[in-house]
N, C-alpha and C positions, 0 to 999 in steps of 0.2 A: 383337470383344472385348466381353465382358460388363463393364459398369461396376463390378460387384461383385467382379471378379477380385482387386482389391487387398485385399479383406477377408480372403481366405484367406492372403495373404502377411503379414498383420499378426499376428505370433506373440509378440513380445517381452513383452507384458503377460501372456499366458497362461503363458509360460515362468517369469516371476517369480512368478506365483500358485502354480505347481506347486512352485517352490523354497521357497515360504513367505516370500518377501521382497518381495511386491508391496505398495507403501506407499500406494496412492492409492484414493480413494473408500472409505476405511475408516470404518465407522460408530462414533460415540460413543453410548453408551447413556445418558449423563448428563453434565452439565457445570455447574459452579458458578464459571466463570471461571478461576481459577488451578488448580483441580482438575477432572479429568474422569474418566469411567469408560470404559475401553477394554479389550476382550477380557475383561470380567468383573473387572477390577482397577482400582483407583484409580491415576491417573498425574498427575504434575505437568505442567500444560499449558505447554509452552514453544513452542507452535506457533500461537498466536492473535494476531490484530491488535487485540485488545481492550485497547489500550494503557493507558487510564485505568481499566479494570475496571468500566465503567459499565453493562454488560449486566445486572448483578445489583443495581445501586443501587436502594434502595427508591423513590426519587423517580421514577426512570426506569420501573420496573415499573408504578408507580401511574399514570403518565401514559399508558402504552400501554393499560392496562385501561380507563381513563376514556374514551379515544378510541373504543375498541370499543363501550363502553356507549352512547356518544352517536351515533356515525356508522356502526356496523357494521364489516364486515371489508374493504370495497372501495368505491372511488368509481365503479367500473364504467363508466369512460369516460376519454378522453384529456384532458389539460390544455387542449387546443385547443378542445374542445367542452364537455362537461358535467362534466369532472373537476377543475376548479379550485374549491376552497373557500377561504374567507377565511384559514384557518390556513396554506394554502400560501403566500399572499402575505405573511403575517406572518413565516413562517420565512425567506422570501427577503429580506425587509427586514433581519431580524436577522443573517442570515448575511453579507450584504453589509457591514453595520456591523462585524461581528466581524473581517473580514479587511481592512477599510478601503476597500471598493469603493463605487461609486455604486449598483450594482444587482447582483442575482444571479437565476438561474432554476434551479429544481430539476428533475432528471431522475429516472426510475425506478430507475436503477442508476448506479454510478460508471463502469462500462464504457460504457454508453450516453451518458454525459456527454461522454467523449472522442470517441466515435464520431460523435456528432451535431455537436459543436462544431467539430472539425477539418474534417469533410466539408462543413459549412456555410460556413466561412470560406475554405477553400482551394478555389478554382474553376479552371476551365480557364485555362491560361497562368500560374498561380501556382506557387510552390514551397513545400513543407513540409520543414523540415530537422530531423532527429531525431538525438538521441544514440543510438549503437549499442546501449546498454543500456536504451533506452526500453521501457516496459511494453507488453505485447501490444496493449492497447486503443488506445494511441497509434499504434502501427504500423497497426492495422486501420483506424483513422480516417483515416490518411494514404492507405492503399490505397483506401478507399472514396471519397475525394475525387477530383475530376477534375484535380487538379494533379499535379505531378511530385515524387516523394519523393527526398530526398538524405539521406545519413547522415554523421555525423562520429564519430571515435573517442571513446570514453567519457571525458568530462570533459577532453578535449584542446582547449584554447582556440586553439592555433595551427592545429589542423586545422579547427575551426569557422570561424575567420577565413578560412582558405584556401577552404573550400567555399563560403562566402558570396561571396568575391571572384570566383569563377568564374561566378556567376549574372548574368543581364542586369540592369542597373541599373533598367530600367523595369518589371521584373516585381514582383508581390506576393510577399512572403516571410514565412513564419511559422516561427519556431524553437520547438520544443516539447521540454521537458526535464522529468524528474522532479525535484522538490525534494529528496526522499530516495529513493534507489534501493532497491527493495523486496527485493532478493536479497542485496546486499552491505552495505547500511546506510550507504553513503557519501552525502555531500551534494553537490549541484551547486554550482559556484562562481557563483552567480547574479550578483553584482556585475560580474564579468568578462564574463559572457554579455551583460548589459545593455549594457556599453560596446561590445562587438563588434556587437551588433544595431543600436545607434544609428549606428555608423559605416557600416553597410551598408544602412540604411533598412529593417531587418527588424523585425517585431513579435515579441513574446515571450510564450509561454504556459507556465505552470509547473503541473505536476501535483503537488498537495500532499496526495495521498491518505495518505501515510505521515508527513506533517509536521504536519497539524492535530491539536491535542491534545497534541503532542509538542514541536515546535520553537517557539522564540520565545514561551515562556510558554504555548504551546498555539495561538497564532495563525498558525503556519506559518513557512515559510522567509523570506518577505518581512519579517516581524517579526524573525526571527532576524538578518537582515542589515540591518535598519533601512531597508528600501526601501518605496516607495509605488507606487500605480497610475499615477504619472507615469513610472515606470521599467519596471515589468512591466505588460503589457497585459491578460492574462487569468490567473486562478488557478482551478484545478479542485480540488474537494474531494469526498471520498466519505463516506458515512454508515456504511459497513460496518466501520469501524475504531474510532476514538475516540468517534464519535457513537453507537455501540451500536445501530445500526439497519441499514437498507439504503437505497440511493439515492445521489444525488450532486448536485453543483451546479457551475455556472460563474459566476464573478464578474468584473466589470470595469466599464468606463465604460458608462453607461446606454444610449447609442445602439448600442454593440456588442452588449450583452446583448439588446437589443430585436431586433436583426437575427438573432441566433442563435435566439431564441425563436420566430421566424417562419420559420426555414429549416432547423432541425435535424430531420431526418426521424425520428430515434430518440426525439425528444420528442413530435412532433406525432402520430405513428402508434403510440404506446404508451399503455397505461392509466396513469393518474396514480398517484402514490405514495399508498398507503392512509393513513387518518388515524392509525392506531396508529404507523406508522413516522415520520410527521412530528411527532406529539406526543412521541415518544421523542427525536427530534433537538432539539426545543425544550427538553425537560427536561435533556438532556445539555449543551446550550448554557448553560442557567442554571447548572449545576454548574461548567462550565469558567470562566465569568465570575466566579463568586462563591466558589468553593472552590479556590484555587490550590494547596492542599496536595496534591491528587491528582497534579498535574504534578510537584511536587517529589519526592513519593514514587517516582514512575516513574523520575526521573533518579537518585535514590539507588540504586535497584535496578540501573539500567543501569551506573552506575559500579562497583558491587560486582561485577557479572558480568564486565564488561570486564576489570577488574583480575585477577580470579581465573582466568578462562579463559586469559589471557595467562600467568599464573604457572604454570598447569598445562602449558603448552606447546602449546595448540591454536592453529592458524592461523586467526585471526579477521579477516584482511585489514585494511582501513582503516576499519572501522565506527566511526562517531561518534554513533550513534543507538540507538534501542530495538531495532533489527534487528541481531543479531550473528550472522554466519555462522560455521559451523565448516567450513572448506574442506578437503575430503578429496581431490578430484581424480578418483578412479576411480568409475564409476557403480555397480559391484557392491559395492564396499566401502562406499559411501554407503548403499545399501539394507541391507546387513548391519548397519551401525552404527545405522540407524533401528530395525531390528527388535530388536537387542540392547538399546537404550535403552528401547524400549517394554516389553520383557519385564521390565526392571529397575524401571520406574516413571516414565519421563520421555518425554513425547510431543514430538517435533520434526517439522519438515517437510523431507523429502528433496527436493532439486531437482537435476535432471540436464538436459543439453542437450535441447531448445533453450532451456530456461528460464534457463540460464547458458551461457557459452562452453564449447567443448570442453575437457576436462581440468580443469574448474573445478567439478565436482559438489560439493554441499555439503549440510550440514544447516542449515536456516534456523531459528535460535532468535530469539524475540522476547519482550519482557518487559512486565509490567503493574504498575500502581501497587498492585494488590491482592496481588501475590506477597508472602508473608511472608518474613522473613529465614531462618526455619527451613526453608521450602520451597526456597529458593534454595541453602542450604547442603546440603540433602539431594540436590538436583539435581546440585550440583558433585561430591559424593561418587560418585554414579552415573556421571556423565560421566568422572570420573577412572578409575574401575574399567573401564568399557567402553573408554575411550580407550587404556588400557594393554593390555587384552586384544587389541585389534585393531591395535595398533602405530600409533595415531593420535598418540600423544604418547610421549616418552621414558619409560622406567621411572623410578620415584621415585628410585632409587639414582643415576641419571644426571642428575638435574636438581636445581635448588635446592629447598629446603623449600617445599612447595606447600600448606600448611595454609590453608584458606579464612579470609579475614579475617572476624572476627566483629563488628567495630565498624560 
């Protein structure tokens, strides 16, 4: 058997391309945060993780350009050898302080942060226990470790308790959950998870990729729930969302972070984060700490959209965050809805299995502090029109008055 035989059997993407509904790897020719240019037309961007809209903030742009002027475009080496500069350490100190930890260490990407942290901590004879909706990089980190992976039903605390109760008492156990789940926008019940982990002698790691800049005044799910690093052991963050850059970090007790720093292969054997990316993070951090109005504007926009999408009759699940899914169910109808919305001027993210469970295909919409009320009202009008045309919502005559709130 030729190992490439599987290539010829992979036809679904080409079939979608031929049908004109292939939604992935689509190029944007321009982007100003809340507005992008797609297929030669301006679209309202409802598919970005740029929650605070800081990618275009003048202070953030200036910081990136200053870094390139001073340091060039790359550190050309790993953090372990020649790739650590003073500003890497400054950023780690400030990020640790921001989330209330003793220490933090920066990785080249958020994906590599989870990959390196989990595979370093979970070793032979240990167990790593994941929510079934955990992000792919959490799953991959668990698979790369030499421990045994277990899963529990999404946000099901009885099932987590049961899974942990079946593991040997003497074994090491790490529970890993998302603070905010990136597809459905729901929040992990961290206080209950903490109590269950303590009862079974398990450690807890929280992926705050979609929480930082958003929850708890921007400081994440621990701040949202009023928890500390006496209760949660590790917090992961990424820079590719609210921090307007690329990269990631892990934060926790100093000794634990020191161990990860010297054992995470995805850190040791990767080039360090370039100066422009780290300067961007520091500038974004300055804004988060000193300009809370960005976080407030984000939540004003989230409340506006949650209210009005519900009023229009869309199924948005149990979202309580800046990620608001429009749950459709069928894969093809989801792709058709994505294309129709893009043609009308709204860009969303279509997600089908395995990104979501079977029959839960959805359009993932997410919101920014920099969306204007006029942009969101226009997006709602387009969503209503497309939703009615594709039978995603009842016709206006069969539902309550659905005029978007203007206040």
